[in-house]
C-alpha positions, -999 to 999 in steps of 0.1 A, spaced: 0 1 1 12 33 -6 15 57 22 -13 86 28 -5 121 19 -14 134 55 4 165 42 -22 173 23 -54 191 36 -87 193 18 -111 214 44 -149 222 36 -177 230 52 -203 203 58 -238 199 77 -222 186 106 -242 187 139 -224 202 169 -217 183 199 -228 208 224 -239 191 254 -220 158 254 -192 156 279 -190 118 290 -176 105 255 -150 132 256 -137 120 290 -139 83 280 -110 65 283 -105 45 252 -85 11 243 -53 14 224 -67 -2 194 -94 27 193 -67 55 196 -44 38 172 -71 35 144 -87 68 151 -120 47 158 -133 65 188 -172 56 187 -198 39 166 -233 61 155 -263 52 139 -256 66 106 -224 48 107 -240 15 113 -259 19 81 -230 23 58 -208 -7 43 -179 -16 65 -154 -2 42 -166 29 38 -171 35 75 -135 24 82 -118 45 54 -141 77 69 -131 71 105 -95 57 100 -82 76 71 -102 103 58 -109 120 90 -72 121 102 -60 134 70 -88 159 68 -99 150 36 -135 157 37 -164 147 15 -192 174 17 -229 165 11 -248 176 -19 -276 198 -22 -306 175 -11 -286 167 24 -277 203 27 -313 213 19 -326 191 44 -303 204 72 -316 238 66 -350 226 65 -343 209 98 -331 242 114 -358 262 100 -385 238 119 -363 242 150 -362 276 147 -399 283 145 -408 253 169 -382 256 196 -370 286 196 -401 307 187 -383 327 155 -413 343 136 -420 320 106 -414 346 80 -378 353 95 -370 318 97 -378 314 62 -360 342 48 -327 328 68 -332 293 55 -333 308 16 -301 330 26 -286 299 35 -298 281 7 -280 307 -18 -250 304 0 -243 267 -14 -221 262 -39 -230 231 -64 -206 203 -62 -189 200 -96 -180 162 -88 -220 155 -84 -238 147 -114 -266 175 -118 -260 191 -85 -265 225 -97 -296 216 -118 -309 199 -85 -302 232 -69 -320 249 -91 -351 233 -91 -351 232 -53 -344 270 -51 -369 282 -80 -390 255 -95 -428 260 -85 -451 231 -78 -487 231 -73 -498 205 -47 -526 181 -65 -560 184 -50 -552 211 -24 -582 232 -19 -576 260 -20 -547 257 -46 -515 257 -29 -482 265 -48 -449 276 -45 -413 270 -48 -400 235 -40 -381 245 -11 -407 267 1 -434 240 4 -409 214 16 -403 238 46 -438 245 54 -450 208 49 -421 196 73 -432 223 95 -468 210 94 -455 175 103 -438 187 134 -467 208 146 -487 174 143 -461 155 158 -458 177 188 -494 186 193 -501 187 230 -467 187 241 -457 210 269 -424 214 262 -402 207 229 -364 209 228 -337 208 205 -324 171 205 -294 165 229 -266 142 221 -271 105 232 -244 82 243 -250 44 250 -226 14 257 -244 -16 246 -235 -49 260 -207 -68 246 -194 -34 230 -163 -15 241 -168 17 224 -196 40 233 -224 46 202 -231 84 197 -259 102 178 -280 133 183 -318 135 184 -334 159 160 -360 173 186 -375 159 219 -406 162 239 -413 134 260 -401 111 233 -383 111 201 -392 135 171 -371 127 139 -372 148 106 -366 134 70 -371 154 38 -376 144 5 -365 161 -27 -377 161 -62 -365 133 -86 -353 132 -123 -380 121 -146 -373 123 -186 -409 117 -186 -419 150 -169 -420 182 -188 -400 200 -163 -375 171 -161 -383 162 -123 -411 148 -106 -421 153 -71 -405 133 -44 -421 100 -33 -436 104 6 -426 66 23 -458 47 29 -434 27 59 -404 40 77 -373 34 61 -353 6 76 -323 27 82 -342 54 100 -359 30 121 -325 19 136 -317 55 141 -349 66 159 -344 31 177 -313 42 192 -327 77 207 -357 59 220 -335 33 238 -312 63 254 -346 82 262 -358 49 279 -329 53 305 -350 80 321 -386 73 312 -402 40 307 -430 55 283 -413 70 253 -431 77 220 -416 79 188 -426 101 160 -411 101 124 -419 128 100 -412 129 61 -419 158 41 -415 170 7 -428 197 -18 -460 174 -24 -469 166 13 -459 150 47 -467 117 66 -460 113 105 -453 79 117 -460 73 153 -451 47 177 -486 41 187 -501 25 155 -468 20 135 -459 -18 133 -421 -8 123 -420 15 155 -430 -11 179 -409 -19 206 -401 -55 192 -392 -39 159 -371 -14 176 -354 -39 196 -346 -60 166 -331 -29 148 -308 -21 180 -297 -58 180 -286 -55 144 -268 -21 152 -249 -38 182 -240 -67 160 -226 -45 132 -207 -26 158 -192 -53 173 -180 -71 141 -162 -40 136 -146 -38 170 -133 -73 166 -118 -64 132 -102 -34 148 -88 -52 176 -73 -78 154 -52 -53 133 -20 -40 149 -17 -12 119 -38 3 94 -22 -18 66 -35 -49 83 -72 -33 88 -74 -27 50 -59 -59 38 -88 -75 58 -116 -51 46 -123 -55 8 -134 -23 -8 -169 -24 -30 -169 7 -49 -202 -3 -67 -220 2 -34 -244 31 -39 -230 49 -9 -195 54 -26 -214 73 -53 -212 110 -56 -177 113 -36 -154 139 -40 -126 131 -61 -99 135 -35 -118 114 -12 -121 85 -38 -84 90 -51 -72 87 -14 -94 56 -11 -80 39 -41 -43 46 -25 -54 32 6 -65 -2 -12 -40 0 -39 -65 -4 -69 
């Protein structure tokens, strides 16, 4: 394997949540193998990534400060999340919160290595969509309607709540694991409130070249695992922890509630947590068995055909190819 160019630094901003209220992980004594490989914790999102990408990201890319910034759908989703938080939690006037959201969207620089990222940004920012069967007729930009529907979904999910707060950082040490699993809730009242946005898709059949997103009819399994983690953490303080999972797009929104959604039942979320624990346990076994970075990446085979490797920054992919010698 070729030596890594750690002297080369590619710094770029990406929508990363701040760990402002989590101190136990910062003070945690970590085993030598975790420090050696720069692999300090697991995360709900990390457990949905393939092993090769997760190891490369934490062991190589982050220490080398070679970052892979998100494209416009993820960035717009973060802005929408913050918009709903500003209005619901911080009491910001809706019009002011929207102006701030648009300003942030306008600051976005399309990623030249992501196919049609510039076009997608323009669709989200400028394209007008008329919501079918709305009475009175509702229309607006894709961005405007998505934020409005997300806000409606959050209001529905939090109806009757005395207090709605910004989500705290959660840390759990699962049985059989050495490292903690860490993640941050979106919002919380007496339960978990998770927000997801959906954005237009390419469509050769549509006159505009794009069609409205599909609002899921059932929760995505990766999202079930994510909210299950937060549910498990909140149950350390209270036995009764409801879970609300909100999907929103320009064409509407849907709120899934653990009170009546089978995939958010206690049994389903417990199964998702067990899967998360097994993924993390396998990774810890691999990390402990490898004395060097070279040994680790000889043991882990890359699969660059996995869709989660799509649209990565060229410098990021080049470094991955160097690591695996391909």
